[in-house]
N, C-alpha and C positions, 0 to 999 in steps of 0.2 A: 503494499501498500503505500501510496506518496503523499505526504503528509504539507500542504502549504497554509502557516498561521498570517495573520493579517489583524489590522484593528488596532495595534500600536499608534502613540504618537504623545505628544505634551499634555498633561494637564495638570492645574492647579490644584495643592492640597485640597483634601474635602472631594475634591470631583469624581467622577467616574468615566469609565470606559467598558467595552463591550470588545474582545475578542473573538476572533474568530477562526477556525481550523478545518481548512476542507480538504477532503480526501477522497484519492481516487479509487476505481474499484467497485463491484456491488455487494459486496458484504459488510460493509462499514458496521452492519450491528452485529459481529462476529468478534469483532475488535474492543477490546478495555481500553480507554482514551483517559489520558492526562493532562496536565498543566506542568511545565518547570519553569523556573526560572533561574538565570544567573545574572549577577550583580556584580561588575568592575570589582577584578581581584578578588573573588569569590567564589565556589563553588557551586555547582548547579544543584539547584534547590527543590525539593516536591512542593507543587501547590495543591491541586486538588487532582481528584481521580473521579468516572465516571464507569460504570458497567454499560456492557453494551446493550441492552435492555433500558437504561436510564434509571433506574429504580434504584439504586443501588451507588452514593456517593459519598467520597471521604475528602477531607481539608486539610491543609497544614493548620494550626492553632494559630498562624502567622496571619490566615485570611479569612479563619472558620468567624462568622456573623458579617464579614464586608463582601464575599464575593458567591457567586454562585455558578456552578458549573451546570452545563445541559446541555444536548444534543439532539439532532432533529436528524433520524436515522433514513429520513425520505430524501433528506438534501444532501446527505453523506457531510454533515458538519456539526464541529463541536463549537461549544461558546463558553465563555469566562467572563460574566457581570461582575466589575470588579466596581466598587462603591467606597466613600469616606477612604478618597487612597492618600498614603502617605511618602514622603521623598522615602524612604525605606524600602516603596513596591518599587521602586526605580529597578530594572532589570531588563536584560533580553527575556521575553517571553516565550517557550518553547514548546510546542505540542508534540504529543508522542503516543503512538500506540502497540499495545501489546496483543499477541495474537491468541482467539481466544476469550468469549464473553463475560467470564466470570472472574471476578475479584481473587488474588489471593485471600485464605483467610487469616493471614500474616500481616498486620501493620507493617514492620519494616518492609515486606517486600513489596506491599504495594507503592510503600514510597520511595522506594529504591531505584536509581535508573538503570540499572541493570535488568530490571524487569519487563524491560520496554524495549521494544524489536524494531520500531521504525522513528524515526523525529523527523521532525519541520526545520526548515530554516530561522524559525527564530523571528519576533516583532519586538520593537523597541517602544518600553513604556517610561519614560520621562515624568517625572511629577516635580513640580517646582513648589519650593516654599515659600 
């Protein structure tokens, strides 16, 4: 599967953005999808993940309550709606896919980069103070 992330931009503190991740292929619902982010000088970190059906979601503590991950399997697209943005949310945001529609029962695995097989190219989010 090929992934294309978009929707990043420059926003003020407290603002909102919606990121999109478009996937190729006809079996989008058979993939667990996720968002990761990487700030300058830091390692890539987990943001959120959603099951193939969309019924199961998990979030990093840093974005919980401020972000919503969703997907439209008819459009082969995943979204990340972010609100109450903070300067520390500034990063390149990457979408990723894991073969198989069901999450690992392990929280550690769900949030690990190694769990995901396919990656998009990233979209820059910059939050100004």
